[in-house]
N, C-alpha and C positions, 0 to 999 in steps of 0.2 A: 504494500500500500504506500509506503514511503517513497518508493521509486516513482509511482504514478504521480504523487503530489509534487515531487521534485521536477518532473517533466512539465507538469501543468504550470508550475511557478516560473519555469524558464521560458515559456512561450508567452510572448506579449500578445494580448488580445484587446482590440479596441472595438467598441460597438459604434456603428454609424447608422443612423436612421434617416429615412427619407422624410419628406414634409408631413405626410399623413401618419407616420409611425406604424404603418402596416407591415413593413419589411425591415428586418435588421440584417445588416451585413457584418461579417466578422473579418477584420483585417489582421492577418497573422504576421508575425515577424518572419519575413521570407528567409532571411539569412539563417535563423535558427531552424526553420523547417528544412532548408537545404542541408544543413549539417546533420540533422536527425535522419534524413533520407539517406545520405551518404554513409553514415554510421551503420544503419540497418543493412544497407547493401553490402558493406564490408563484412559485418558479422554473419550475414546470411549467405555470403559467397555469391551474391547476384552480380551479373556483369553490368558494367556501366551502360551498355547498349540498351538496357531495360528502359531507360528514360527516353529512348527514341521510339519505343514500341507504341503504336497507335492505341491499342487497348489499354495500356498502362496510363497513357495521357488522358484517355476518356475516363478511366477510373478515378484519377486524381481530380479531374475537372468535376466529376459527379460529387465528390466530397466537398470541394471548395472551388468554385469557379473563379475566385479571385487569385488563387495561387497558380502561378505558371512555373512548371518544372524548369530548373536550370538545364542548360545544355550539357551534353556529355563532356565537352571540353572544359566548361566552367567547373563541373564537379571534379574533374581529374586534375585541375590546376589550383585555382584560388581556394576553393572550398576544401579540397583535400589538404592543402597547406594549413588551413585553419584547424581542421580536425587533427592533423598530425601534431600541431603545436599543443592542442588541448590534451591529447593523449600523452605526449612527452612530458608536459607539466605534471600530469597526474602520476606518471611513473616516477618522476624525480621526487615528488612529495612523498610517495610511498617508500622509496628507498631511504630518504632522509629520516623518516619516522621509524624505520626498522632497526632493531638491535642486531639481528642476525639475518643473513640472506644466503640461500643456497642457490647456486647457479647450475642449471642443467642445460646440456646442449644436445642437439640431434642434427645429423646432416643426411642428405639424400640427393638423388639426381631426379629431376622431373622428366616428363615425356620429351621435352626439347633438349635433353642432355645438359641442362643448366644445373650446376652444383649449388645447392641451397643449404644454408645453415640456420638453425633456429636456436635462439638463446632464450632461456626461461628463468626468471627469478622467482624463487619459491620462498 
């Protein structure tokens, strides 16, 4: 429940009404929405090409027609840099607060024959 409250508190929502107050529009913090979208795509292993898929665009539009998905290029450059900095800061804070840390490594070769190494702090 706390995670849900944290997410809700991080998303800025402003109500805007038309003259007769019959319709209310929600204006979301687009930058935060883009970061959350990219974080979910990373965690879920979804390809960046998902944001170019017509059905995904229609789905997002059906949820909030005011939100326009950032392009694949925007997600993979500016927004990814912001998310990277956020994660890096979180990791640094975790390490600074820790008394003991165990480092585990793993390496493998992917299908393209690229050698990959994973470092994990436990």
